Every structure is written in C-alpha cells, then in structure tokens.
C-alpha positions, 0 to 999 in steps of 0.5 A, a space after each residue: 949354205 946360201 940359198 936361191 929362190 924361184 920367182 916370177 918377175 911381175 912388174 920390172 921398173 926403170 930403176 933397176 928393180 922388179 916386183 916379183 912374187 914367190 908363193 903369195 908374197 910380192 916383194 922387190 929385187 933387184 935386177 942389177 945381175 941380170 940382162 933383158 928382164 921381162 914381165 912374165 920372166 922367172 928368176 932365181 932371187 938371192 939376197 934381194 938379187 935377180 941372179 938368173 933368169 930360169 924357165 918356168 919348168 925349172 922354177 916349179 921343180 924348185 918350189 915344189 921341192 921346197 914345198 916337200 922340204 918344208 913338209 918334211 920339217 914339219 913330220 921331223 
C-alpha cells in the first residue's frame, strides 16, 4: 500500500527542494513534481517527493486520521 503524508512547507529552496514539517519532524523533500510550491503551503509527500498541494483543512483532517489510526494500533 502506498501512503502520502501531509506536510507543511517551511522553506522553498532554489535547488528544487523544500524544508517540510510533519508533526514535530522537519525534513527535505523534492518539489520537482509540483509547480509553484510556496512556504506556508501544505503538500502531500510520498517517497521523498511532494506530489500535490492541498489546503490546510484537508491536511489537518488527514493528520487527525493518522493519529486516530495510531491510537487504535496501540489498543489492539
């Protein structure tokens, strides 16, 4: 199964990468597959690539679902 994770773009760099934030973790990702990514945008990230710009509400809903799944996994 493939899974894309919502992330907030902190900084866009000239080399085609961006610094992103997923929860408390910060990491680099490629922006080669998406046009016009800006700091403050939310993106879906899969395998080190931003694959789509999404709105903040969608990013938050998805993050909440991941957190709920993690809690359920702890219970089972």
